[in-house]
KESEFI-756748 format. One line per field, with one value per residue: x, y, z of N, C-alpha, C in turn; residue in one letter. Coordinates in Angstrom, 1 decimal. Example, Ala and Ser with C-alpha at 12.3 -4.5 7.8 and 13.67 -1.06 7.14 Angstrom:
// KESEFI-756748
n.X <- c(13.2, 12.8)
n.Y <- c(-5.7, -2.2)
n.Z <- c(7.8, 7.1)
ca.X <- c(12.3, 13.7)
ca.Y <- c(-4.5, -1.1)
ca.Z <- c(7.8, 7.1)
c.X <- c(13.2, 12.9)
c.Y <- c(-3.3, 0.0)
c.Z <- c(7.8, 7.9)
residuo <- c(A, S)
***
This chain:
// KESEFI-756748
n.X <- c(0.8, 0.6, 0.9, 0.4, 2.5, 2.1, 3.1, 4.6, 2.4, 2.8, 1.8, 2.2, 3.1, 1.0, -0.9, 0.1, -0.1, -2.9, -3.9, -3.0, -4.6, -7.2, -7.0, -6.7, -9.3, -10.9, -10.1, -11.2, -13.9, -14.3, -13.8, -15.9, -18.1, -17.9, -18.3, -20.9, -22.3, -22.2, -23.1, -25.6, -25.5, -26.1, -26.8, -24.8, -22.6, -23.3, -23.4, -20.7, -19.8, -21.0, -19.6, -16.9, -17.2, -17.9, -15.6, -13.7, -14.8, -14.5, -11.7, -11.2, -12.4, -10.8, -8.4, -9.0, -9.7, -7.2, -5.7, -6.9, -6.3, -3.5, -3.4, -4.3, -7.1, -9.3, -11.9, -13.2, -16.4, -18.0, -20.1, -22.6, -23.3, -25.2, -23.4, -24.5, -25.9, -23.8, -22.8, -25.0, -25.0, -22.5, -22.9, -24.8, -23.4, -21.6, -23.0, -23.2, -20.6, -20.3, -22.3, -21.2, -19.2, -18.2, -17.9, -18.7, -20.2, -20.1, -21.6, -21.0, -22.3, -23.3, -26.5, -26.8, -24.5, -22.6, -20.8, -18.6, -17.9, -16.7, -19.0, -19.1, -16.4, -15.4, -17.0, -16.1, -13.4, -13.6, -15.0, -13.1, -11.1, -12.5, -13.0, -10.4, -10.1, -12.0, -11.0, -8.8, -9.6, -11.0, -13.5, -14.9, -15.6, -15.4, -17.0, -16.9, -17.7, -17.0, -16.6, -13.6, -12.0, -11.4, -12.1, -13.9, -14.0, -13.6, -13.6, -12.1, -11.9, -10.4, -10.3, -8.0, -4.6, -3.4, -1.9, 0.5, 4.1, 5.6, 3.8, 3.6, 6.0, 7.2, 7.4, 5.9, 3.7, 4.4, 4.2, 5.4, 5.4, 3.8, 1.6, -0.2, -1.3, -2.9, -5.5, -5.0, -3.3, -4.9, -7.0, -5.5, -4.7, -7.3, -8.3, -6.5, -7.2, -9.5, -10.1, -10.2, -9.9, -6.7, -6.5, -6.2, -7.4, -6.5, -5.0, -4.6, -2.7, -2.7, -2.0, -3.7, -6.4, -9.6, -10.4, -8.2, -6.7, -6.0, -6.2, -7.7, -7.9, -9.7, -9.5, -11.4, -11.5)
n.Y <- c(-1.2, 2.2, 5.2, 8.5, 11.0, 14.4, 17.3, 20.6, 23.1, 23.9, 26.3, 27.5, 25.5, 23.7, 25.3, 25.5, 22.8, 22.4, 24.3, 23.1, 20.7, 21.8, 23.2, 21.0, 19.8, 21.9, 21.9, 19.4, 19.9, 22.0, 20.6, 18.8, 20.4, 21.3, 18.9, 18.4, 20.2, 19.0, 16.4, 13.8, 12.8, 13.8, 13.4, 11.7, 13.3, 15.5, 14.4, 13.9, 16.5, 17.5, 16.0, 16.8, 19.5, 19.3, 18.1, 20.1, 22.0, 20.8, 20.7, 23.5, 24.1, 22.7, 24.0, 26.6, 26.0, 25.1, 27.3, 29.1, 27.7, 27.9, 30.7, 31.0, 31.3, 29.8, 27.5, 24.4, 23.0, 21.3, 18.6, 16.2, 13.4, 10.9, 8.3, 7.2, 9.3, 11.0, 9.2, 9.0, 11.6, 11.6, 9.5, 10.7, 12.8, 11.4, 10.0, 10.7, 10.2, 7.4, 6.4, 6.9, 5.1, 1.6, 0.7, -0.6, 0.6, -0.4, -0.1, -0.2, 0.0, 0.5, 1.4, 2.7, 3.9, 6.6, 9.8, 12.4, 15.2, 17.6, 18.0, 18.8, 19.0, 16.4, 14.9, 16.1, 15.3, 12.4, 12.2, 13.1, 11.1, 8.9, 9.6, 9.4, 6.6, 5.5, 6.1, 4.5, 1.9, -1.3, -2.8, -2.7, -0.9, -0.6, 1.2, 1.8, 1.9, 2.0, 1.1, 1.3, 0.6, 3.6, 5.1, 6.2, 4.8, 5.5, 3.9, 3.2, 0.9, -0.7, -2.4, -2.1, -1.4, -0.7, 1.7, 4.0, 3.3, 5.4, 6.8, 5.0, 4.8, 7.2, 10.1, 12.3, 14.2, 14.6, 17.3, 17.9, 15.9, 14.1, 12.8, 14.1, 13.7, 15.4, 15.0, 13.0, 14.4, 16.6, 15.2, 14.1, 16.4, 17.5, 15.4, 15.3, 17.7, 17.1, 16.3, 14.6, 14.8, 13.5, 12.4, 12.4, 12.7, 10.7, 9.4, 6.4, 4.5, 1.6, -1.4, -3.6, -4.2, -5.7, -6.3, -6.5, -4.3, -0.8, 0.5, 2.8, 4.6, 6.6, 8.0, 9.0, 10.5)
n.Z <- c(0.0, -0.9, 0.5, -0.3, 0.6, 1.7, -0.1, -0.3, -1.8, -5.1, -6.8, -9.3, -10.9, -10.8, -12.1, -14.7, -15.5, -15.3, -17.1, -19.5, -19.5, -19.6, -22.0, -23.8, -23.6, -24.5, -27.2, -28.0, -27.7, -29.6, -32.0, -31.9, -32.1, -34.7, -36.0, -35.3, -36.8, -39.3, -39.3, -38.4, -35.9, -33.4, -30.7, -29.4, -29.7, -28.2, -25.6, -25.3, -25.4, -23.1, -21.1, -21.5, -20.9, -18.2, -17.2, -17.5, -15.9, -13.4, -13.2, -13.0, -10.6, -8.9, -9.3, -8.3, -5.7, -4.7, -5.0, -3.2, -0.8, -0.7, -0.5, 2.0, 2.4, 2.8, 3.8, 4.9, 4.3, 6.3, 7.0, 8.1, 6.1, 4.3, 2.7, 0.5, -0.6, -1.6, -3.5, -5.3, -6.4, -7.6, -9.5, -11.1, -12.2, -13.7, -15.6, -18.4, -19.3, -18.9, -20.5, -23.0, -23.3, -23.2, -20.7, -17.5, -14.6, -11.4, -8.2, -4.8, -1.7, 1.7, 2.7, 5.1, 5.8, 7.0, 6.7, 7.7, 5.9, 3.4, 1.1, -1.7, -2.4, -1.9, -3.7, -6.1, -6.0, -6.2, -8.6, -10.4, -10.2, -11.1, -13.7, -14.9, -14.3, -16.0, -18.4, -18.7, -18.1, -19.0, -19.2, -16.8, -13.7, -10.2, -7.8, -4.4, -0.9, 2.6, 6.1, 7.9, 10.6, 12.3, 10.2, 7.3, 4.1, 0.6, -2.4, -5.6, -8.1, -10.9, -14.1, -15.6, -16.7, -14.4, -12.0, -13.3, -13.0, -11.9, -10.2, -8.2, -6.9, -6.3, -4.0, -4.4, -6.5, -9.9, -11.8, -14.1, -15.9, -18.6, -17.8, -15.5, -12.9, -11.4, -10.3, -8.3, -6.6, -5.8, -4.5, -2.4, -1.0, -0.2, 1.3, 3.4, 4.7, 6.1, 9.3, 12.5, 15.8, 16.5, 14.0, 10.5, 7.1, 4.2, 1.2, -0.7, -3.2, -5.1, -7.0, -6.7, -7.3, -7.2, -9.6, -11.1, -11.8, -11.2, -7.9, -6.1, -3.0, -0.8, 2.4, 5.2, 8.4)
ca.X <- c(0.0, 1.4, 0.2, 1.1, 2.8, 1.8, 4.2, 4.1, 1.7, 3.5, 0.6, 2.5, 3.2, -0.4, -1.6, 0.5, -0.7, -4.4, -4.2, -2.8, -5.8, -8.4, -6.8, -7.1, -10.7, -11.5, -9.9, -12.1, -15.2, -14.3, -13.9, -17.2, -19.0, -17.8, -18.9, -22.4, -22.8, -22.1, -23.6, -26.9, -25.2, -26.0, -26.9, -23.6, -21.7, -23.8, -23.0, -19.3, -19.6, -21.3, -18.5, -15.7, -17.5, -17.9, -14.2, -13.1, -15.3, -13.9, -10.3, -11.1, -12.8, -9.6, -7.4, -9.5, -9.6, -5.8, -5.2, -7.4, -5.6, -2.2, -3.6, -4.9, -8.4, -10.2, -12.4, -14.1, -17.8, -18.1, -21.4, -22.8, -24.0, -25.2, -22.5, -25.3, -26.2, -22.7, -22.7, -26.1, -24.6, -21.4, -23.4, -25.5, -22.4, -20.8, -23.9, -22.9, -19.3, -20.4, -23.1, -20.4, -18.3, -18.7, -17.4, -19.8, -19.8, -20.7, -21.6, -21.2, -22.4, -24.4, -27.4, -26.8, -23.1, -22.5, -19.5, -18.5, -17.1, -17.2, -19.7, -18.8, -15.0, -15.2, -17.5, -15.2, -12.2, -13.9, -15.3, -11.8, -10.4, -13.4, -12.8, -9.2, -10.3, -12.8, -10.1, -7.8, -10.2, -11.4, -14.9, -15.6, -15.1, -16.2, -17.0, -17.4, -17.4, -17.3, -16.0, -12.4, -11.5, -11.9, -12.2, -14.8, -13.2, -14.2, -12.6, -12.3, -11.1, -10.7, -9.7, -7.0, -3.2, -2.9, -1.3, 1.9, 5.1, 6.1, 2.8, 3.7, 7.3, 7.6, 6.8, 5.2, 3.1, 5.3, 3.4, 6.2, 5.2, 2.6, 0.5, 0.0, -1.7, -3.5, -6.6, -4.5, -2.8, -6.0, -7.6, -4.6, -4.8, -8.6, -8.4, -5.7, -7.8, -10.5, -9.5, -11.0, -8.9, -5.4, -6.5, -6.4, -7.7, -5.4, -5.3, -3.6, -2.8, -2.1, -2.4, -4.3, -7.8, -10.3, -10.6, -6.8, -6.0, -5.7, -7.0, -7.5, -8.8, -9.7, -10.0, -11.8, -11.7)
ca.Y <- c(0.0, 3.4, 6.4, 9.6, 12.1, 15.7, 18.2, 22.0, 23.4, 24.7, 26.7, 27.8, 24.2, 23.2, 26.2, 25.1, 21.5, 22.5, 25.0, 22.1, 19.9, 22.6, 23.4, 19.8, 19.6, 22.9, 21.4, 18.4, 20.6, 22.7, 19.6, 18.2, 21.4, 21.2, 17.6, 18.5, 20.9, 18.2, 15.0, 13.7, 12.0, 14.9, 12.9, 11.2, 14.4, 16.3, 13.8, 14.1, 17.9, 17.6, 15.4, 17.7, 20.7, 18.9, 17.9, 21.5, 22.7, 20.1, 21.2, 24.8, 24.1, 22.2, 25.1, 27.7, 25.6, 25.0, 28.7, 29.6, 27.0, 28.6, 32.1, 30.9, 31.9, 28.6, 26.7, 23.3, 23.1, 20.0, 18.2, 14.7, 13.0, 9.5, 8.1, 6.9, 10.6, 11.3, 8.3, 9.4, 12.8, 11.2, 8.7, 11.6, 13.5, 10.4, 9.3, 10.9, 9.5, 5.9, 6.1, 7.0, 4.0, 0.2, 0.4, -0.8, 1.1, -1.1, 0.7, -1.0, 0.9, 0.3, 2.6, 3.3, 4.4, 8.0, 10.3, 13.8, 15.7, 18.6, 17.2, 19.1, 18.7, 15.0, 14.5, 16.5, 14.4, 11.1, 12.3, 13.2, 9.8, 8.1, 10.0, 8.7, 5.2, 5.1, 6.3, 3.4, 0.6, -2.1, -3.1, -2.5, -0.2, -0.7, 2.3, 1.3, 2.7, 1.2, 1.5, 0.6, 1.2, 4.9, 5.8, 5.8, 4.8, 5.5, 3.1, 3.0, -0.2, -0.9, -3.6, -1.6, -1.9, -0.2, 3.0, 4.0, 3.0, 6.6, 7.1, 4.0, 4.8, 8.5, 10.6, 13.5, 14.2, 15.4, 18.0, 18.1, 14.7, 14.2, 12.3, 15.0, 13.3, 16.5, 14.5, 12.4, 15.5, 17.3, 14.3, 14.0, 17.7, 17.6, 14.3, 15.7, 18.8, 16.5, 15.7, 14.3, 14.6, 13.4, 11.6, 13.1, 11.9, 10.4, 8.5, 5.3, 3.9, 0.3, -2.1, -4.8, -4.1, -7.0, -6.5, -6.7, -3.0, 0.2, 0.6, 4.1, 4.7, 7.9, 7.7, 10.2, 10.1)
ca.Z <- c(0.0, -1.0, 1.0, -0.9, 1.5, 1.2, -0.4, -0.4, -3.0, -6.1, -7.6, -10.7, -11.6, -11.0, -13.0, -16.0, -15.8, -15.5, -18.4, -20.5, -19.5, -20.1, -23.5, -24.6, -23.6, -25.4, -28.5, -28.3, -27.8, -30.9, -33.0, -31.9, -32.6, -36.2, -36.4, -35.1, -38.0, -40.5, -39.1, -37.7, -34.7, -32.4, -29.3, -28.9, -29.6, -27.1, -24.4, -25.2, -25.0, -21.7, -20.3, -21.5, -20.1, -16.8, -16.8, -17.4, -14.6, -12.2, -13.1, -12.6, -9.2, -8.2, -9.3, -7.5, -4.3, -4.3, -4.9, -1.9, 0.2, -0.7, 0.0, 3.4, 2.3, 2.5, 4.9, 4.5, 4.6, 6.8, 7.6, 8.0, 4.9, 3.9, 1.6, -0.7, -1.3, -2.4, -4.7, -6.2, -7.0, -8.5, -10.6, -12.0, -13.0, -14.5, -16.5, -19.8, -19.6, -19.0, -21.7, -24.2, -23.3, -22.9, -19.3, -16.6, -13.3, -10.3, -7.0, -3.6, -0.6, 2.7, 2.7, 6.5, 6.0, 7.1, 6.8, 7.8, 4.9, 2.5, 0.1, -3.0, -2.7, -2.0, -4.9, -7.1, -6.0, -6.7, -10.0, -11.1, -10.3, -11.9, -15.1, -15.3, -14.3, -17.2, -19.6, -18.8, -17.8, -20.2, -19.2, -15.5, -12.6, -9.0, -6.8, -3.2, 0.3, 3.8, 7.4, 8.2, 11.8, 12.6, 8.9, 6.2, 2.9, -0.7, -3.2, -7.0, -8.6, -12.3, -14.7, -16.6, -16.5, -13.1, -12.0, -13.8, -11.9, -11.1, -9.2, -7.1, -6.3, -5.9, -2.8, -4.7, -7.9, -10.8, -12.8, -15.4, -16.8, -19.4, -17.0, -14.4, -11.5, -10.6, -9.5, -7.1, -5.8, -5.3, -3.6, -1.2, -0.2, 0.3, 2.3, 4.6, 5.4, 6.9, 10.5, 13.7, 16.8, 15.9, 12.8, 9.3, 5.9, 3.4, 0.1, -1.1, -4.5, -5.3, -8.2, -6.3, -7.5, -7.3, -11.1, -11.7, -12.2, -10.2, -6.7, -5.4, -1.8, 0.0, 3.8, 6.0, 9.8)
c.X <- c(0.9, 0.6, 1.0, 1.3, 2.5, 3.1, 3.7, 3.4, 2.5, 2.4, 1.0, 2.6, 1.8, -1.1, -1.2, -0.1, -2.2, -4.7, -4.0, -4.1, -7.0, -8.2, -7.1, -8.6, -11.4, -11.3, -10.9, -13.5, -15.3, -14.5, -15.3, -18.3, -19.0, -18.5, -20.4, -23.0, -22.9, -22.7, -25.0, -26.7, -25.1, -26.0, -25.6, -22.6, -22.0, -23.3, -21.5, -19.0, -19.9, -20.2, -17.3, -16.0, -17.4, -16.4, -13.5, -13.5, -14.7, -12.4, -10.2, -11.5, -11.5, -8.6, -7.8, -9.3, -8.1, -5.2, -5.7, -6.7, -4.2, -2.3, -4.2, -6.3, -9.4, -10.6, -13.3, -15.5, -18.3, -19.5, -21.5, -23.7, -24.1, -24.3, -23.3, -25.7, -25.0, -22.6, -23.8, -25.6, -23.4, -21.9, -24.1, -24.5, -21.6, -21.7, -23.5, -21.6, -19.5, -21.4, -22.3, -19.4, -19.0, -18.3, -18.6, -19.4, -20.7, -20.5, -21.9, -21.2, -23.6, -25.2, -27.3, -25.4, -23.2, -21.1, -19.6, -17.5, -17.6, -17.7, -19.2, -17.3, -14.7, -15.8, -16.6, -13.9, -12.5, -14.3, -14.1, -11.1, -11.2, -13.2, -11.5, -9.3, -11.0, -11.9, -9.2, -8.3, -10.6, -12.9, -15.6, -14.9, -16.0, -16.0, -17.6, -17.0, -17.7, -16.5, -14.8, -11.8, -12.2, -12.2, -13.3, -13.9, -14.1, -13.1, -13.0, -11.3, -11.5, -10.0, -8.6, -5.6, -2.6, -2.3, 0.1, 2.9, 5.5, 5.1, 3.0, 5.0, 7.8, 6.9, 6.1, 4.7, 4.0, 4.4, 4.1, 6.0, 4.0, 1.4, 0.5, -0.3, -2.4, -4.7, -6.1, -4.0, -3.9, -6.7, -6.8, -4.7, -6.2, -8.8, -7.7, -6.3, -9.0, -9.8, -10.5, -10.0, -7.5, -5.3, -6.9, -6.7, -6.4, -5.9, -4.2, -3.8, -2.1, -2.6, -3.0, -5.8, -8.4, -10.5, -9.3, -6.1, -5.8, -6.7, -6.7, -8.5, -8.6, -10.3, -10.3, -12.1, -13.1)
c.Y <- c(1.2, 4.6, 7.6, 10.7, 13.4, 16.5, 19.6, 22.3, 24.3, 25.2, 27.0, 26.6, 23.6, 24.0, 25.8, 23.8, 21.6, 23.2, 24.0, 21.2, 20.6, 22.9, 22.2, 19.6, 20.7, 22.5, 20.3, 19.0, 21.3, 21.8, 19.0, 19.1, 21.4, 20.0, 17.7, 19.3, 20.1, 16.8, 15.0, 12.9, 12.9, 14.4, 12.5, 12.3, 15.3, 15.8, 14.0, 15.6, 18.1, 17.1, 16.3, 19.0, 20.5, 18.7, 19.2, 22.2, 22.1, 20.6, 22.6, 24.9, 23.7, 23.3, 26.2, 27.3, 25.6, 26.4, 29.3, 29.0, 27.7, 30.0, 32.1, 31.6, 30.8, 27.9, 25.6, 23.6, 21.7, 19.8, 16.7, 14.4, 11.4, 9.3, 7.8, 8.2, 11.1, 10.5, 8.6, 10.6, 12.4, 10.4, 9.7, 12.4, 12.6, 9.8, 9.5, 10.2, 8.0, 5.5, 6.1, 5.8, 2.6, -0.2, 0.4, -0.3, 0.4, -0.3, -0.2, -0.1, 0.6, 1.6, 3.3, 4.0, 5.9, 8.5, 11.8, 14.3, 17.0, 17.9, 17.5, 18.8, 17.2, 14.4, 14.9, 15.6, 13.0, 11.1, 12.4, 11.9, 8.9, 8.4, 9.3, 7.2, 4.7, 5.2, 5.1, 2.0, -0.1, -2.2, -2.8, -1.7, -0.4, 0.5, 1.8, 2.2, 1.7, 1.8, 0.7, 1.3, 2.6, 5.7, 5.3, 5.9, 4.9, 4.9, 3.0, 2.0, -0.4, -2.1, -3.3, -2.1, -1.4, 1.2, 2.9, 3.9, 4.3, 7.1, 6.2, 4.2, 6.1, 9.1, 11.9, 13.4, 15.1, 16.0, 18.3, 17.0, 14.9, 13.8, 13.0, 14.5, 14.3, 15.9, 13.8, 13.4, 16.2, 16.5, 14.2, 15.2, 17.8, 16.6, 14.8, 16.8, 18.3, 15.8, 15.5, 13.9, 14.6, 12.6, 12.6, 12.2, 11.7, 9.5, 7.5, 4.9, 2.6, -0.3, -3.5, -4.8, -5.5, -7.3, -6.6, -5.5, -2.1, 0.2, 1.9, 4.1, 6.1, 7.6, 9.0, 9.7, 10.4)
c.Z <- c(0.0, -0.6, 0.4, 0.1, 0.9, 0.9, -0.5, -1.8, -3.9, -7.1, -9.0, -11.5, -11.9, -12.0, -14.5, -16.4, -16.1, -16.8, -19.5, -20.6, -20.1, -21.6, -24.3, -24.7, -24.5, -26.9, -28.9, -28.5, -29.2, -32.0, -33.1, -32.4, -34.1, -36.7, -36.3, -36.3, -39.2, -40.4, -38.4, -36.4, -33.5, -30.9, -28.7, -28.7, -28.4, -25.8, -24.2, -24.8, -23.6, -20.8, -20.3, -20.8, -18.6, -16.3, -16.6, -16.1, -13.4, -12.1, -12.6, -11.1, -8.4, -8.1, -8.4, -6.0, -3.8, -4.2, -3.6, -0.7, 0.4, -0.2, 1.4, 3.4, 2.0, 3.8, 4.3, 5.0, 5.1, 7.4, 7.5, 6.8, 4.8, 2.7, 0.3, -1.4, -2.1, -3.7, -5.7, -7.0, -8.0, -9.7, -11.6, -12.9, -14.0, -15.6, -18.0, -20.2, -19.8, -20.1, -23.0, -24.3, -23.1, -21.5, -18.4, -15.2, -12.2, -9.0, -5.8, -2.4, 0.4, 2.8, 4.1, 6.7, 6.0, 7.1, 7.0, 6.8, 4.2, 1.3, -1.3, -3.4, -2.8, -3.3, -6.1, -7.2, -6.6, -8.2, -10.9, -11.3, -11.2, -13.4, -15.7, -15.3, -15.6, -18.4, -19.8, -18.5, -19.1, -20.2, -17.9, -14.5, -11.4, -8.1, -5.5, -2.0, 1.5, 5.0, 7.6, 9.4, 12.1, 11.3, 8.1, 4.9, 1.6, -1.7, -4.7, -7.5, -10.1, -12.9, -15.8, -16.2, -15.2, -13.2, -12.6, -12.6, -11.2, -10.1, -8.0, -6.3, -5.8, -4.7, -3.1, -6.2, -8.7, -11.9, -14.1, -16.3, -17.5, -18.7, -15.6, -13.0, -10.7, -9.8, -8.3, -6.1, -5.1, -4.2, -2.3, -0.3, 0.5, 1.4, 3.6, 5.4, 6.3, 8.1, 11.6, 14.8, 16.3, 14.6, 11.6, 8.1, 5.1, 2.2, -0.1, -2.5, -4.6, -6.6, -7.8, -6.3, -7.6, -8.8, -11.8, -12.0, -11.0, -9.1, -6.0, -4.2, -1.2, 1.3, 4.5, 7.4, 10.3)
residuo <- c(M, N, S, L, P, L, T, P, I, N, F, S, A, I, L, G, S, S, I, H, D, V, K, N, S, L, G, V, I, S, E, L, I, Q, Q, L, K, Q, T, N, T, A, N, K, H, I, M, Q, L, E, F, E, A, S, R, M, N, N, S, L, I, Q, L, L, T, L, Y, K, I, E, A, E, N, F, T, L, N, I, D, E, Y, P, V, S, E, L, F, N, D, I, K, A, Q, Q, S, S, L, F, Q, L, S, D, V, D, L, K, V, E, C, N, E, D, L, L, C, Y, C, D, F, N, L, I, C, N, S, I, N, S, I, L, N, N, A, Q, R, Y, S, H, K, Q, I, I, L, S, A, G, Q, Q, G, A, Y, V, Y, F, R, I, E, D, D, G, A, G, F, P, E, H, F, M, R, T, D, K, V, D, F, K, T, G, N, T, G, L, G, L, Y, F, A, S, I, I, A, S, L, H, S, N, G, N, K, S, G, Y, I, T, T, T, N, D, S, R, L, G, G, A, N, F, S, L, F, L, P)
***
């Protein structure tokens, strides 16, 4: 199990990485708009447009949140929520993406499970990891939650090739690489801001998924 230690926020590096991601999505949107003008396959393209717009929005939310944290102008909005409520929101946001692919999303969650968290930021974190899981998986992803000791965990498992080796062996996210890991970095920061007594949230990355691929877990105290 590899727990990603926190490193100081380098906002300029994050900004450059995020601009690159947003630029790529804008390029896809521009191309799809041109295709919409020439074809009759509007429904599929509209779903793709919806996904890309959502992806850009999530990236900008992460960017703004990290900026506020660095500027010491940020507070979490913590409350108690049923985990099933978070999962319903996540599934709604992911519906267009999974309709576009042949990947099946299986959800496992006890209806009575509760957690204390910032609803929007945890949903954003999980959505970001799910987007990447869908990109690299083959046919199936499992989104699950449960209780482990003093923590509630959220887990994403896929049947892809697993996390790249540099995500498994380094102690920080490298924004200079093509595969930025912004979603992992953001999730680690947001998890760590959730605390209860002497316990703080954290994330782990392994390649021991039940489906044979990547296994991402986010733990909240």
